[in-house]
C-alpha positions in Angstrom: -106.9 -44.5 40.0 -108.7 -42.0 37.8 -108.9 -42.8 34.5 -107.4 -40.2 32.0 -109.8 -38.1 30.3 -109.1 -38.0 26.4 -111.9 -35.9 25.4 -110.7 -33.6 22.5 -111.9 -29.5 23.3 -114.4 -28.4 20.5 -112.3 -27.0 17.8 -108.9 -28.3 18.4 -107.6 -31.4 16.6 -104.9 -33.8 17.7 -102.8 -36.2 15.7 -100.3 -38.7 16.9 -96.9 -38.9 15.0 -93.6 -40.9 15.5 -90.7 -38.7 16.9 -88.1 -40.2 15.3 -89.9 -39.9 11.8 -91.0 -36.2 12.5 -87.4 -35.1 14.2 -85.7 -37.0 10.8 -88.2 -34.6 8.5 -87.3 -31.7 10.6 -84.0 -31.8 10.5 -83.9 -32.7 6.6 -85.8 -30.0 5.9 -83.2 -27.5 7.9 -80.4 -29.0 6.0 -81.5 -28.6 2.6 -82.7 -25.0 4.0 -79.0 -24.3 5.0 -77.2 -25.9 2.4 -79.2 -23.8 -0.2 -80.5 -21.2 1.4 -77.7 -19.6 3.5 -74.4 -21.6 3.5 -73.2 -23.1 0.4 -72.4 -20.5 -2.7 -73.8 -20.7 -6.5 -71.8 -22.6 -9.1 -72.9 -20.0 -11.2 -72.3 -16.1 -9.6 -70.4 -17.6 -6.8 -72.8 -16.2 -4.4 -74.5 -16.6 -1.2 -77.8 -16.1 -1.5 -77.2 -13.1 1.6 -74.3 -11.8 -0.3 -76.8 -11.7 -3.8 -79.1 -10.1 -1.8 -76.7 -7.1 -0.4 -75.6 -6.2 -3.6 -79.2 -6.5 -5.5 -80.4 -4.2 -2.9 -77.2 -1.4 -3.2 -77.9 -2.1 -7.0 -81.4 -1.3 -6.2 -80.6 1.7 -3.8 -78.8 3.2 -6.5 -75.3 3.3 -4.4 -72.8 2.9 -7.6 -69.4 4.2 -7.2 -69.6 7.3 -8.6 -72.1 8.0 -5.9 -71.5 8.8 -2.1 -71.3 6.4 0.5 -74.0 5.4 2.8 -74.7 4.3 6.4 -74.0 0.5 6.6 -76.8 0.2 9.1 -78.8 1.5 5.9 -78.1 -1.4 3.7 -78.2 -3.8 6.0 -82.2 -2.2 7.4 -82.5 -2.7 3.3 -81.4 -5.8 2.9 -82.8 -7.3 6.0 -86.4 -6.0 5.3 -86.6 -6.7 1.9 -85.0 -9.4 1.3 -82.9 -11.4 3.8 -85.6 -12.5 6.6 -82.4 -13.3 9.1 -80.4 -11.1 11.5 -78.9 -7.9 10.7 -75.4 -9.1 12.1 -74.9 -11.5 9.6 -75.7 -9.7 7.2 -73.4 -7.0 8.7 -70.8 -9.8 8.3 -71.4 -10.4 4.5 -71.2 -6.8 3.7 -67.8 -6.5 5.5 -66.3 -9.5 4.0 -67.0 -8.5 0.8 -65.0 -5.1 1.4 -62.4 -6.5 2.8 -59.5 -6.3 0.5 -57.4 -9.1 2.5 -59.8 -11.3 2.0 -61.4 -11.2 -1.3 -58.7 -11.4 -4.2 -61.7 -8.5 -6.1 -63.8 -7.0 -3.4 -66.9 -6.1 -4.4 -68.0 -3.3 -2.1 -66.0 -0.2 -1.2 -66.4 -0.1 2.2 -65.7 3.8 3.7 -64.4 3.3 8.0 -63.3 0.6 10.1 -63.7 -2.7 8.5 -61.7 -4.6 10.3 -58.8 -6.1 10.1 -56.9 -9.8 10.1 -57.4 -9.5 14.2 -59.9 -7.1 15.0 -63.0 -7.1 13.9 -65.2 -4.3 12.0 -66.7 -1.2 13.7 -70.5 -1.4 14.4 -72.5 -0.9 11.2 -74.0 3.0 12.1 -69.8 3.8 12.2 -69.3 2.9 8.6 -70.4 3.5 5.3 -70.3 1.6 1.9 -71.2 1.6 -1.8 -70.4 -0.6 -4.7 -66.9 -1.4 -5.9 -66.5 -0.9 -9.5 -66.1 -5.0 -10.1 -70.0 -5.4 -8.9 -70.8 -3.7 -11.7 -69.7 -5.8 -13.6 -71.7 -8.6 -11.3 -75.5 -6.6 -11.6 -74.7 -5.7 -15.3 -78.2 -6.5 -17.1 -80.6 -6.9 -14.7 -83.1 -5.3 -16.3 -82.5 -6.9 -19.5 -84.6 -10.2 -18.3 -81.0 -12.1 -18.5 -81.6 -14.1 -15.4 -84.7 -15.1 -13.4 -86.2 -13.3 -10.9 -88.0 -15.4 -7.5 -90.4 -14.0 -4.7 -88.6 -12.4 -2.0 -89.2 -14.3 1.6 -93.3 -12.6 1.9 -93.9 -13.1 -1.6 -94.0 -8.8 -1.9 -90.6 -8.5 -3.5 -88.8 -10.0 -6.9 -85.3 -10.9 -6.1 -83.1 -12.6 -9.2 -82.3 -16.3 -8.2 -78.9 -15.7 -9.4 -76.8 -12.6 -10.8 -75.4 -11.9 -14.5 -72.0 -12.5 -12.8 -69.4 -10.9 -15.8 -66.3 -12.6 -14.4 -66.0 -16.2 -12.6 -66.6 -14.4 -9.1 -66.4 -17.8 -7.3 -62.6 -18.7 -8.3 -61.7 -15.1 -8.3 -62.5 -14.4 -5.2 -63.1 -18.0 -3.5 -65.9 -18.8 -0.8 -66.0 -20.4 2.6 -68.9 -21.7 4.3 -70.3 -24.7 6.7 -73.5 -26.2 6.1 -75.5 -29.4 7.5 -73.3 -32.3 6.6 -70.7 -30.0 4.4 -68.7 -27.5 3.7 -67.1 -25.5 1.1 -63.4 -24.1 1.6 -62.2 -22.3 -2.3 -59.2 -20.2 -2.6 -58.9 -17.0 -4.2 -57.5 -16.9 -7.9 -56.0 -14.5 -10.5 -59.0 -12.8 -12.5 -56.6 -12.6 -15.9 -55.2 -16.1 -15.5 -59.1 -17.7 -14.7 -60.7 -15.0 -17.4 -57.5 -16.5 -19.5 -58.6 -20.1 -18.9 -62.4 -19.7 -19.7 -61.2 -18.5 -22.7 -59.4 -20.9 -23.8 -62.4 -23.2 -22.6 -64.7 -21.7 -24.5 -62.7 -22.3 -27.9 -61.5 -25.7 -27.0 -64.7 -27.7 -25.4 -61.8 -30.8 -25.2 -59.2 -28.8 -23.5 -57.6 -31.2 -20.6 -56.9 -30.0 -16.9 -53.3 -29.3 -18.3 -54.2 -26.8 -20.8 -56.2 -24.9 -18.4 -53.5 -25.3 -15.5 -50.9 -23.7 -18.1 -53.2 -20.7 -18.0 -54.2 -20.8 -13.9 -51.0 -22.6 -12.2 -52.4 -22.2 -9.1 -54.5 -19.7 -6.4 -53.5 -16.1 -5.9 -54.4 -15.3 -2.1 -55.0 -11.6 -1.3 -52.7 -11.2 1.4 -49.3 -12.5 -1.6 -46.9 -15.4 -0.1 -45.2 -18.0 -1.2 -47.7 -21.3 -2.1 -45.1 -24.2 -1.3 -45.5 -27.3 -3.8 -48.6 -27.8 -6.1 -49.0 -31.5 -6.1 -52.1 -30.3 -3.6 -53.6 -27.8 -5.7 -53.3 -30.3 -9.2 -55.4 -32.6 -6.8 -58.1 -29.7 -6.3 -58.1 -29.1 -9.4 -58.2 -32.0 -10.9 -61.2 -34.1 -7.8 -62.5 -30.3 -5.6 -60.4 -31.6 -2.7 -56.4 -30.5 -2.3 -54.4 -28.6 0.1 -50.9 -26.5 -0.1 -49.0 -24.8 2.4 -48.5 -21.2 2.1 -45.5 -19.4 3.5 -45.0 -15.8 4.6 -42.2 -13.5 2.6 -39.5 -13.0 5.3 -36.5 -11.1 4.2 -33.0 -10.9 6.4 -32.5 -7.0 6.8 -30.5 -5.1 9.3 -32.1 -3.8 12.2 -29.1 -2.1 13.3 -25.7 -2.4 12.6 -24.6 -4.8 15.1 -28.3 -6.8 14.9 -29.6 -8.5 11.9 -33.7 -9.1 11.6 -36.6 -11.3 10.1 -38.9 -8.8 8.1 -41.9 -10.0 7.3 -44.0 -8.3 4.5 -46.9 -11.0 3.6 -48.5 -13.2 5.8 -50.2 -16.3 4.7 -53.6 -16.1 3.6 -56.2 -15.1 6.7 -53.1 -15.1 9.0 -53.0 -12.0 11.2 -49.9 -10.3 12.7 -50.7 -10.6 16.6 -51.2 -14.4 15.8 -47.8 -14.8 14.4 -46.7 -12.4 17.4 -48.5 -14.7 20.3 -47.6 -18.4 18.5 -43.8 -16.7 19.0 -43.9 -15.3 22.5 -45.2 -19.0 23.1 -42.6 -20.6 21.2 -40.0 -18.7 23.1 -41.4 -19.4 26.3 -41.4 -23.2 25.9 -38.3 -23.0 24.3 -39.5 -24.5 21.2 -38.0 -21.7 19.6 -34.4 -19.5 20.5 -32.4 -17.1 18.6 -34.9 -14.7 18.9 -34.8 -11.4 21.0 -37.4 -9.2 20.2 -41.2 -8.7 17.9 -42.0 -5.8 16.8 -45.2 -4.9 14.5 -44.8 -2.2 12.5 -47.8 -2.3 10.3 -49.2 1.1 9.4 -51.4 1.9 6.5 -49.0 3.6 4.4 -46.3 0.7 4.3 -48.2 -2.2 4.9 -47.2 -5.2 7.0 -43.9 -5.3 8.4 -43.6 -7.3 11.0 -39.2 -7.5 13.0 -38.4 -10.7 14.7 -34.7 -9.3 15.9 -32.7 -11.8 15.8 -29.8 -12.7 18.7 -26.4 -12.5 18.6 -24.8 -15.3 17.5 -27.5 -16.9 15.6 -28.2 -17.8 11.9 -31.1 -15.6 10.7 -32.0 -18.0 8.2 -32.2 -21.3 10.9 -34.3 -19.6 12.6 -37.1 -19.1 9.9 -36.6 -22.2 9.1 -37.8 -23.0 13.0 -40.3 -20.2 12.5 -41.8 -22.0 9.4 -42.4 -25.1 11.4 -43.7 -23.7 14.5 -46.1 -20.6 14.3 -48.5 -19.8 11.3 -45.8 -18.0 9.2 -45.9 -21.3 7.0 -50.1 -21.7 7.3 -51.8 -24.8 5.9 -55.2 -24.6 3.3 -57.8 -27.1 2.7 -59.7 -26.9 -0.6 -62.8 -28.1 -0.9 -64.6 -27.1 -4.2 -68.4 -27.4 -3.0 -71.0 -25.5 -4.7 -74.7 -25.4 -5.7 -75.6 -26.7 -9.0 -79.1 -26.9 -10.4 -79.4 -26.6 -6.5 -77.9 -29.6 -5.6 -74.1 -29.4 -3.9 -71.8 -30.7 -5.9 -67.9 -31.0 -5.7 -66.3 -29.6 -8.6 -62.7 -29.6 -10.6 -61.1 -26.3 -12.0 -62.6 -27.8 -15.2 -66.3 -28.2 -14.3 -66.1 -25.0 -12.3 -65.7 -22.7 -15.5 -68.0 -25.0 -18.2 -71.2 -24.3 -15.1 -69.7 -20.6 -15.2 -69.3 -20.1 -19.1 -72.5 -22.2 -19.9 -74.2 -19.6 -16.8 -72.5 -16.7 -18.9 -74.0 -17.7 -22.4 -76.9 -18.2 -21.3 -76.8 -14.4 -19.9 -75.8 -13.5 -23.4 -78.8 -15.3 -25.2 -81.4 -14.2 -22.9 -79.9 -10.4 -23.1 -79.7 -10.6 -27.0 -82.9 -11.8 -27.4 -84.5 -9.3 -25.0 -82.3 -6.6 -26.9 -84.1 -8.1 -30.1 -87.3 -7.9 -28.8 -87.0 -4.4 -27.6 -85.3 -2.9 -30.7 -88.6 -4.7 -33.1 -91.1 -2.9 -30.7 -89.0 0.1 -31.2 -89.0 -0.3 -35.4 -92.6 -0.7 -35.6 -93.4 2.7 -33.8 -90.4 4.0 -35.5 -92.1 3.4 -39.2 -96.0 3.8 -38.0 -94.3 7.4 -37.3 -92.8 7.5 -40.6 -96.2 6.7 -42.0 -97.7 9.2 -40.2 -95.4 12.5 -41.1 -95.7 11.3 -44.6 -98.9 12.0 -44.5 -99.1 14.4 -41.8 -102.2 16.3 -43.2 -104.5 13.2 -43.9 -103.6 12.0 -40.3 -104.7 15.4 -38.5 -107.8 15.2 -40.8 -108.6 11.8 -39.8 -108.1 13.0 -36.0 -110.2 15.6 -36.5 -112.9 14.3 -37.8 -113.1 11.6 -35.3 -115.5 12.0 -32.1 -113.2 10.8 -29.4 -110.1 8.8 -29.1 -111.0 5.3 -29.7 -112.9 6.4 -32.9 -109.6 8.1 -34.2 -107.2 4.8 -33.6 -109.6 2.5 -35.3 -109.6 5.0 -38.1 -105.8 5.8 -38.0 -105.9 1.6 -38.6 -108.5 1.8 -41.3 -106.6 4.1 -43.4 -102.9 4.0 -42.6 -103.0 0.0 -42.7 -101.1 0.4 -38.7 -101.2 -1.7 -35.9 -103.0 -0.8 -32.7 -99.5 0.6 -31.0 -98.6 2.6 -33.6 -102.0 4.1 -33.5 -101.9 5.0 -30.3 -98.5 6.2 -30.4 -99.1 8.4 -33.2 -102.5 9.8 -31.6 -100.0 10.8 -28.2 -97.4 12.2 -31.0 -96.4 15.8 -30.2 -96.6 18.6 -32.9 -93.5 19.7 -32.2 -91.6 16.3 -33.8 -93.9 16.6 -37.1 -90.4 18.8 -38.3 -88.0 18.2 -41.3 -85.8 16.9 -38.5 -87.8 14.8 -36.9 -88.4 12.8 -40.6 -84.3 12.3 -40.9 -83.8 11.6 -36.9 -86.5 8.7 -37.3 -85.1 7.5 -40.7 -81.0 7.0 -39.4 -83.5 5.8 -36.0 -84.8 3.5 -38.4 -82.1 2.5 -40.1 -79.7 1.9 -36.7 -82.3 -0.5 -35.8 -83.3 -2.3 -38.7 -78.8 -2.9 -38.7 -78.8 -3.3 -34.7 -81.6 -6.1 -35.3 -79.6 -8.2 -38.2 -77.0 -8.5 -36.2 -79.0 -9.6 -33.1 -80.8 -11.9 -34.8 -77.4 -13.7 -36.6 -76.2 -13.6 -32.8 -78.8 -15.6 -31.7 -78.4 -17.7 -35.1 -75.1 -18.5 -34.9 -73.8 -20.2 -31.1 -70.4 -19.7 -32.3 -71.3 -16.1 -32.2 -72.5 -16.1 -28.8 -69.3 -18.0 -27.1 -67.3 -15.8 -29.3 -69.3 -12.6 -27.3 -68.7 -14.3 -24.1 -64.6 -14.1 -24.6 -64.9 -10.8 -25.7 -66.7 -9.6 -22.7 -64.5 -11.8 -20.4 -61.4 -10.2 -21.7 -62.9 -6.6 -21.2 -63.4 -7.4 -17.9 -60.2 -8.5 -17.1 -58.7 -5.6 -19.0 -60.6 -3.1 -16.4 -60.4 -5.1 -13.4 -57.3 -7.4 -13.4 -54.1 -6.8 -11.4 -50.7 -9.0 -11.6 -49.5 -12.2 -9.3 -49.5 -11.4 -5.8 -48.7 -15.4 -4.7 -45.7 -16.6 -5.6 -45.9 -20.4 -7.1 -42.8 -22.8 -6.1 -42.3 -26.6 -6.1 -40.0 -26.7 -2.8 -41.1 -28.8 -0.5 -42.8 -27.2 2.9 -41.2 -27.4 6.2 -41.8 -30.2 8.4 -41.7 -30.4 12.6 -39.2 -32.0 14.1 -40.2 -35.1 15.8 -39.2 -37.6 18.0 -36.0 -38.9 16.8 -35.0 -36.6 14.3 -32.2 -33.8 14.9 -32.7 -30.0 15.1 -31.2 -27.9 13.4 -28.0 -26.1 14.9 -29.1 -22.2 14.5 -26.2 -20.4 16.3 -23.6 -19.8 13.8 -20.3 -22.1 14.0 -17.1 -21.0 14.9 -15.6 -21.2 11.9 -12.2 -19.0 10.4 -12.7 -16.4 8.9 -11.2 -13.0 7.7 -12.6 -9.5 8.9 -11.6 -6.7 6.7 -11.8 -3.0 7.0 -11.8 -0.9 4.1 -10.2 2.8 3.1 -14.2 3.8 3.4 -15.1 2.7 6.7 -17.3 -0.7 5.7 -16.7 -3.9 7.0 -17.0 -7.3 6.3 -16.7 -11.3 7.6 -15.4 -13.5 4.6 -15.5 -17.0 5.5 -12.6 -18.6 5.0 -12.5 -21.9 2.1 -10.6 -24.6 3.2 -9.1 -25.7 -0.6 -5.9 -23.5 -1.1 -6.2 -25.0 -4.4 -8.3 -22.5 -5.5 -5.8 -19.5 -4.2 -5.1 -18.4 -7.7 -8.6 -18.4 -8.9 -9.6 -16.3 -6.2 -6.6 -14.0 -6.8 -7.8 -13.8 -10.2 -11.1 -13.0 -9.1 -10.1 -10.2 -6.7 -11.8 -6.7 -7.1 -9.7 -3.3 -7.7 -12.4 -1.5 -5.7 -11.4 -3.6 -2.4 -8.8 -1.0 -0.9 -8.5 -2.8 2.7 -7.3 -0.4 5.3 -7.2 -3.5 7.9 -7.6 -7.3 7.8 -6.9 -10.0 10.8 -7.7 -13.4 10.4 -10.1 -15.4 13.4 -13.1 -16.9 13.8 -16.7 -16.0 13.5 -17.4 -16.3 17.3 -14.3 -14.8 19.1 -13.3 -11.4 19.8 -11.4 -9.0 18.6 -10.8 -5.4 18.7 -10.7 -1.9 16.9 -8.5 0.9 17.9 -10.0 4.7 16.4 -8.0 8.0 15.8 -8.7 8.8 20.0 -6.7 6.1 21.2 -9.4 3.7 22.2 -9.8 0.1 22.3 -13.4 -1.3 20.9 -13.8 -5.4 21.5 -16.6 -6.5 19.6 -17.2 -10.0 17.2 -17.7 -10.1 14.1 -20.8 -12.7 14.2 -23.2 -10.4 13.0 -20.7 -9.0 10.7 -22.5 -9.2 7.0 -21.0 -12.0 5.3 -19.4 -12.3 1.8 -18.3 -15.5 -0.1 -14.7 -15.7 -0.4 -14.5 -15.8 -4.2 -16.6 -12.7 -4.9 -15.8 -10.6 -1.5 -16.7 -6.7 -2.3 -16.3 -4.0 1.0 -19.1 -2.4 -0.6 -21.4 -4.9 1.1 -20.7 -4.3 4.5 -21.5 -2.5 7.5 -20.0 0.9 8.3 -17.8 -0.4 11.2 -19.0 2.8 12.9 -22.3 1.9 13.4 -21.7 -1.8 14.1 -19.6 -0.3 17.5 -22.2 2.3 17.8 -19.4 4.9 18.2 -21.5 8.1 17.9 -18.3 10.8 17.8 -18.6 11.7 14.3 -14.8 12.8 14.8 -13.6 9.5 15.6 -12.3 7.0 13.2 -11.7 3.3 13.3 -8.1 2.6 12.0 -7.3 -0.9 12.2 -8.6 -4.0 13.5 -6.3 -6.5 15.8 -6.7 -9.3 17.5 -6.4 -9.4 21.6 -3.6 -12.1 21.2 -1.4 -11.5 23.9 1.8 -12.3 22.0 1.5 -9.2 19.9 1.7 -6.0 20.8 -0.3 -3.0 19.1 1.9 -0.4 17.6 0.6 2.9 17.3 1.8 6.4 15.7 0.2 9.8 16.2 -0.2 13.3 14.4 2.4 14.7 16.6 5.2 12.2 15.7 4.8 9.9 19.4 5.6 5.6 18.6 3.8 3.3 21.2 3.8 -0.7 20.9 1.0 -2.0 23.6 1.2 -5.0 25.1 -2.0 -6.8 25.8 -1.2 -9.2 28.4 -3.1 -7.5 30.8 -6.1 -5.7 29.8 -9.2 -4.4 31.3 -12.4 -6.2 31.7 -14.0 -3.7 29.1 -15.3 -3.4 25.9 -13.8 -0.2 25.5 -10.7 1.3 27.2 -7.9 3.9 26.1 -5.1 2.0 25.0 -2.5 5.5 24.7 -2.6 8.4 26.6 -2.6 11.1 24.1 -1.4 14.4 24.4 -3.9 17.6 23.9 -4.3 18.0 20.3 -2.9 15.1 19.5 -4.7 11.9 18.1 -3.4 8.2 16.4 -3.2 8.4 12.8 -2.1 4.8 11.7 -2.1 1.4 13.8 -1.1 -2.6 13.2 -0.4 -5.1 14.6 2.7 -6.6 12.8 5.8 -9.2 13.6 9.1 -8.3 15.3 10.8 -8.3 12.2 8.4 -5.5 11.2 9.8 -1.4 10.0 7.6 0.9 12.0 7.6 3.8 9.3 6.2 7.2 9.9 5.5 9.8 6.4 5.3 13.4 7.7 3.0 16.4 5.8 6.3 17.6 4.7 7.2 14.7 2.7 10.0 13.0 5.1 10.0 9.0 5.8 11.4 7.5 8.6 11.6 3.9 9.1 13.4 1.7 11.8 12.9 -1.7 13.2 9.9 -2.6 15.9 12.3 -3.8 18.6 13.2 -0.5 18.9 10.5 0.2 20.4 9.9 -1.6 23.7 5.7 -2.7 24.3 3.9 -0.4 27.4 1.1 -1.2 29.0 -2.2 0.5 28.1 -1.5 3.7 30.2 1.7 4.3 29.2 2.3 7.5 26.9 4.6 6.1 24.1 7.9 7.5 23.4 9.6 9.8 20.5 9.0 8.5 17.0 9.7 11.1 14.6 11.5 14.2 14.7 9.3 17.1 13.2 9.6 20.2 11.0 8.2 23.6 12.0 4.3 23.1 11.4 4.7 19.3 9.7 2.5 16.6 11.4 1.9 12.6 10.9 -0.2 12.3 8.0 0.4 8.0 7.8 1.7 5.4 10.1 2.4 1.8 9.5 3.8 -1.5 10.4 5.5 -3.2 7.0 7.8 -6.4 6.3 10.4 -4.5 4.1 10.5 -7.2 1.3 6.3 -6.8 0.5 6.4 -3.1 1.0 5.2 -0.1 -1.5 4.8 3.5 -0.7 2.6 5.9 -2.2 2.5 9.8 -1.9 0.5 12.6 -3.2 1.6 16.0 -3.2 -0.8 19.2 -3.5 -0.6 22.9 -2.4 -1.6 24.0 0.9 -3.7 26.9 -0.4 -5.9 25.2 -2.8 -9.5 24.1 -1.4 -9.7 19.7 -0.6 -11.0 18.0 -3.3 -10.1 20.9 -5.9 -6.8 20.0 -7.1 -6.3 16.5 -7.5 -2.2 16.8 -7.2 0.7 14.5 -8.1 1.2 11.0 -7.1 4.1 8.6 -7.5 4.6 5.2 -5.9 8.0 3.9 -5.0 9.5 0.3 -3.7 10.0 0.2 0.3 13.6 -0.6 -0.3 14.4 2.8 -2.0 14.1 4.0 1.6 17.0 3.7 4.1 16.4 3.5 8.0 17.2 5.8 10.5 17.2 5.7 14.0 14.0 6.2 16.1 13.7 10.0 16.9 15.2 11.1 13.9 14.0 13.4 11.1 13.9 10.7 8.1 14.8 10.8 4.6 12.7 12.9 1.0 9.9 10.6 -0.1 9.1 13.0 -2.7 9.8 16.2 -4.1 7.8 19.3 -4.3 7.2 21.4 -7.8 6.6 25.3 -8.0 2.8 25.5 -6.0 3.3 21.9 -4.1 4.1 22.7 0.0 2.6 19.5 1.5 1.6 15.9 1.0 -2.1 15.6 0.9 -1.9 11.8 0.7 0.7 9.1 2.1 0.5 5.4 2.1 2.6 2.3 3.2 1.5 -1.5 2.9 1.8 -4.3 0.9 1.0 -3.9 -2.6 -0.4 -3.2 -4.8 -1.7 -0.2 -4.0 -5.4 0.6 -4.6 -6.5 4.2 -4.6 -10.1 5.0 -4.0 -11.5 8.6 -4.8 -13.4 10.9 -2.5 -16.8 10.0 -4.3 -15.8 6.1 -3.3 -15.2 5.1 -6.8 -11.4 3.4 -7.4 -8.8 5.5 -8.9 -5.9 4.7 -11.1 -2.2 5.3 -9.3 1.0 5.2 -11.5 3.3 2.2 -11.6 5.5 1.5 -8.7 9.1 1.6 -9.6 9.3 5.9 -9.2 12.4 7.3 -7.2 11.8 8.1 -3.5 12.6 11.6 -4.3 10.6 12.3 -7.5 7.8 14.4 -8.2 5.4 12.0 -9.3 2.7 11.9 -11.9 -0.3 14.4 -12.5 -4.2 12.8 -11.6 -7.0 13.6 -13.0 -9.3 13.0 -9.8 -8.4 13.7 -6.3 -8.0 10.5 -4.6 -9.5 10.2 -0.8 -7.6 7.2 -0.2 -5.2 3.9 -0.5 -5.5 1.0 0.5 -4.2 -3.0 0.0 -5.9 -5.6 -1.6 -7.8 -8.5 0.0 -5.6 -10.7 1.0 -7.4 -14.0 -0.9 
């Protein structure tokens, strides 16, 4: 074997090194570079180097808020070429983040164009524009007053600030995130007003405890709002720098349609986008983890903000479905706090008190350096002003000295000797323009001298007293909070977050239970479901709390998932389930909180009205009365397999005016427009099938029509009538009303003319309204407000009492 030639060529040097030692040293150098120069923010201004360089370079470019936007590509290029020796992509990504109001609690860049969303990235830098936001001016304010140290850029040709003055605690306000080598940081945003309050308290009370500071900063304030569940993890983070918390979306239960309710999401957890939520919901529905959801729609837009609509299937409890969504989707999300930041170039994990302390020390140093700089500049200016005043007082001699000098050097020396001036003062006088040599210039200079002397005295007093420096820092913080502070967006609660259902844990019931309930229809056409309380002992108290505003046209006792029917004036019966009707407590039921029954049933014909609610019990026929005096009792023994069908064959021009489902012992009652009332036993009308047309109920006079029909128990019924003139415009004549006992009216046979129910006075010729039902009678005005009726007990043929306002309807109270 030929030996290897180890001769080293001329001009080259080869050294043997240990690979492990070289790798260790190179890796540590790389790790330190990433930690210090790229990934972690400085605890003083809360910025990473790339963010600091972007704000500084934009300030140098003059991109102030009052000026126009420039292309983001231009900003990126300037930063990359002058300060940041890395690619344009990370620079633009950092610029975009500084402009996103859903990422930053107080955005530092005002972006114009597509700067992305939580689900999509931004447009290319050639398509977007940027300028500094107003808050950025507070970050860079004072850079020209030697408030911070400047360091060379990457090629030592330019200078850049090592840290920004930062007039507000940016690290706490906007948070931070970054991954370095062997460590990471993840800090939550906070409310500027709260953070400034805590900083000022710590400034005035250096020994303040964490509890004292948390009285000002109770928890994070996320840009996207939401609700933080439980504050134990937040307190841990404030104490040790590490902790976690759960955030829930802001969700409300709203009616999507009259028959469907849904969950409307208007705020999401921090950094969670609607598309991610939709994807997780669809995956959960497909994998059977989620049930009760029929559709998910994203209605988010620029005008109304986030709006994610989750439709709930019929028969499911929206709140139970929402609890499942919290468990299995990002509608509830966690945030792990890891407060790692650079302090004097070293990464440290900081609690709330330490973060505020580092920032306040920085601001004290900034204000001190600024005050010292301003003091030096004012002393320099005062020195020049005093020299000018000397020159103006002896201007003739000054001119003579200058004219008699051979050159400017000689003139400067002679001025210094003759008038006892410094070199700077003499040089300044030599450069003085003749137009300054006026009486007004002297007055102005004397005023400027006095002002400078006062400012110098003030600055010397500030620098001589650390308490005044701290007070100045506090006042400036308060001013920034007043300018840029906004109300809190995130709600803080001590409630516990959701826990996913595990093995051995029973899953919650999502479907609405089939419990006893009342379904009530008001005289104004609104329906509600009232869950029944089982304790009969509370009935008197419930009756005492009954609202007089709830005039009921019809009420049925059923269960929440049963099928019931609605009878309309067109002679139709519409099946429906009350499971999705609005639920009101039995002890405070208000029909005004209900849904319009026509909308709930999908009735689009404005001339069709729901008259009554009925059960589909075959043993309880439905009694119907029509405008032309026809009566019918409908047998429900055989019903078509349809959701909608006719229950009476109406003649042309006829319509149903009343429907009821009473007992065999009830009386069927007609009231006509000419004030005739006829009642006869329900047994006088045999039940018929749904296709029959009924039989004669009441004989009507010329031009008279039926205005009311009812099926009532005689012993508890009242009769209310309202008389008006037929020539009066609707709503202009309130009329006269009376309420009589039903026993006042003798019964007659079916198909007869009835008895007088109201006596007309002069000018009256018709009944505009009539009602027969269980008392007390409750009246509602044409505007939906409650109205008062006369006391019951009037004679059946009395003329009634004048009303103050026109009535729209009369009904019974809720049977609670």
